[in-house]
C-alpha positions in Angstrom: 0.0 0.0 0.0 1.3 3.5 -0.8 2.1 6.0 2.0 0.8 9.4 2.9 1.9 12.3 5.2 0.1 12.6 8.5 0.1 16.0 10.3 -1.0 16.2 13.9 -1.3 19.7 15.4 -2.8 21.0 18.6 -2.4 22.6 22.0 0.2 21.5 24.6 -0.5 18.4 26.7 -3.2 17.1 24.4 -1.3 13.8 24.0 -0.3 14.6 20.4 3.1 12.9 20.8 1.7 9.8 22.4 -1.0 9.3 19.7 1.4 10.2 16.9 4.0 7.7 18.1 1.5 4.9 18.5 -0.2 5.7 15.2 3.1 5.6 13.4 3.9 2.3 14.9 0.6 0.8 13.9 1.0 2.0 10.3 4.7 1.2 10.0 5.4 4.9 9.5 8.3 7.1 10.7 7.4 9.3 13.7 8.8 12.8 14.3 8.2 14.8 17.5 8.8 18.4 16.4 8.2 19.6 19.9 11.3 17.8 21.0 13.3 19.8 18.5 12.1 23.1 19.9 12.7 21.9 23.4 16.3 21.0 22.5 16.9 24.5 21.2 15.4 25.9 24.4 17.7 23.7 26.5 20.7 24.9 24.5 19.6 28.5 25.0 19.2 27.9 28.8 22.6 26.3 29.1 24.3 29.2 27.2 22.6 31.8 29.3 20.6 33.2 26.4 17.3 32.7 28.3 16.1 31.8 31.7 18.3 34.3 33.7 18.0 37.9 34.5 18.6 38.9 30.9 17.7 37.4 27.6 19.8 37.6 24.5 17.9 36.1 21.5 20.3 37.7 19.0 23.2 35.7 20.4 21.1 32.5 20.2 20.2 33.2 16.6 23.9 33.9 15.8 24.8 30.6 17.5 22.3 28.4 15.7 24.9 27.1 13.2 26.7 25.6 16.1 23.7 23.7 17.4 23.2 20.1 16.3 20.0 18.3 17.0 19.0 14.8 15.8 16.8 11.9 16.7 18.6 8.6 17.5 16.5 5.4 17.6 16.7 3.5 20.9 16.1 -0.1 20.1 15.5 -1.1 23.7 12.8 1.5 24.1 11.3 1.3 20.7 11.4 5.0 19.8 13.8 7.7 18.9 15.4 10.0 21.5 16.6 13.6 21.1 20.3 14.3 21.0 21.7 17.8 21.4 25.3 18.2 20.1 25.8 14.5 20.6 24.3 14.3 24.1 21.1 12.4 24.9 18.8 15.1 26.4 15.5 13.3 26.1 14.7 13.4 29.8 15.9 16.9 30.4 13.9 18.5 27.6 10.7 17.2 29.1 11.1 18.9 32.5 9.1 21.9 33.6 11.9 24.5 33.3 12.2 23.8 29.6 8.4 23.8 29.3 8.2 27.2 30.8 10.4 28.7 28.1 9.9 26.6 25.0 7.0 28.7 23.6 9.1 31.9 23.8 11.9 30.2 21.8 9.4 28.9 19.3 8.3 32.5 18.4 11.8 33.2 16.9 11.5 33.2 13.1 15.1 32.1 12.6 14.6 29.1 14.9 11.4 28.1 13.1 13.0 28.5 9.6 15.9 26.2 10.6 13.7 23.5 12.2 11.0 23.6 9.5 13.6 23.0 6.8 14.8 20.0 8.8 11.3 18.7 9.2 10.4 19.0 5.5 13.6 17.1 4.6 12.5 14.3 7.0 9.1 14.0 5.3 10.2 14.0 1.6 9.5 10.3 1.2 6.1 10.4 2.9 5.1 7.5 5.2 5.6 9.9 8.2 3.6 11.0 11.2 4.7 14.4 12.5 3.2 16.3 15.4 3.6 19.9 16.5 2.0 23.3 16.2 2.3 24.2 12.5 2.7 20.9 10.7 -0.6 21.0 8.7 -0.3 24.8 8.1 3.4 25.4 7.4 5.6 22.3 7.4 3.3 20.1 5.3 0.3 22.2 4.0 -0.3 19.5 1.4 -0.4 16.6 3.9 -3.1 14.2 3.0 -4.4 13.7 6.5 -4.5 16.3 9.2 -5.7 16.2 12.8 -6.0 19.1 15.2 -6.1 17.9 18.8 -7.6 19.9 21.7 -8.9 19.5 25.2 -9.8 21.9 28.0 -6.9 23.6 29.7 -7.8 22.0 33.1 -7.8 18.5 31.6 -4.5 19.1 29.9 -2.9 20.6 33.0 -4.0 17.6 35.1 -2.6 15.1 32.6 0.7 17.0 32.5 0.8 17.3 36.3 0.4 13.6 36.8 3.1 12.9 34.2 5.6 15.2 35.9 4.8 13.7 39.3 5.4 10.2 37.9 8.9 11.5 36.8 9.6 12.5 40.3 9.4 16.3 39.8 8.1 18.6 42.5 5.4 20.7 41.0 1.9 21.9 41.9 -1.2 21.6 39.7 -1.6 25.4 39.8 1.8 26.1 38.3 1.3 23.5 35.6 -2.1 25.0 34.7 -0.6 28.4 34.6 2.1 27.1 32.2 -0.5 25.4 30.0 -2.5 28.6 29.7 0.6 30.7 29.1 1.8 28.4 26.3 -1.6 28.4 24.7 -1.6 32.2 24.5 2.0 32.5 23.2 1.6 29.7 20.7 -1.7 31.1 19.3 -0.6 34.8 19.2 3.0 34.6 17.9 3.6 36.5 14.7 5.4 33.7 12.8 3.6 30.4 12.3 1.0 30.7 15.0 -0.9 27.6 16.3 -4.1 27.3 14.4 -6.3 24.6 12.9 -5.7 24.0 9.2 -8.8 24.5 7.1 -9.0 20.8 6.1 -7.9 19.3 9.5 -10.2 17.1 11.6 -10.7 18.7 15.0 -10.4 16.1 17.7 -11.4 17.0 21.3 -10.1 14.3 23.6 -11.1 15.8 26.9 -13.3 12.8 27.8 -11.4 10.1 25.9 -9.0 7.4 27.1 -5.9 6.7 25.1 -7.2 3.5 23.6 -10.3 5.1 22.2 -8.4 8.0 20.8 -5.9 5.7 19.0 -8.7 3.5 17.6 -10.6 6.4 16.2 -7.6 8.2 14.7 -6.2 5.0 13.3 -9.5 4.3 11.5 -9.6 7.9 10.2 -6.1 7.4 8.9 -6.8 4.0 7.2 -9.8 5.5 5.4 -7.7 8.4 4.2 -4.9 6.2 3.0 -7.4 4.0 1.0 -9.0 7.2 -0.4 -5.7 8.7 -1.5 -4.1 5.6 -2.8 -7.0 4.4 -5.0 
């Protein structure tokens, strides 16, 4: 069977990455977590002191982008790819709340988005890919054959994220996670360059009251129908 491009966009903590990863596995497609790419750039900026301290220096970060190497490396024992920043596995560190607090600010930078979008488009040239993020269906792959826009209430998403962080051993409160979710929603939706928005031909998918199994079954069925429709 031929392959298509699948774009999954949506708000933070809607479970995009989890669904995209499982959908790719079920279809035999490549999975790319673009959020991890922006998180890696954010971590780099934090380490270099460009953001997160008393002062911010985005111009220095932009000038430093050629020295930044990010790539996915498949971990056979885990069954998925992990993010490497300049040769270092940073998969765990990029998921922590300090990075989450700042990633939307880094993602507003046009130079960063241009660099990463070019990388993402190169990854998807051969199709057979599931990519999730904020602008996949609108900017990265506007011609993607199948697009999903995932959403859920801020409170539901904050609770999911809160539980996830607690399970990782992080000391956080629900209120600070909710504040982070709401802040990211605003920044992502109002940034000048590639704002988060639903593509005109995307299926809106509210998973506020759905378990993971039901979500995957429904989206998998949507995808199979679209593949059959496109490949005919």
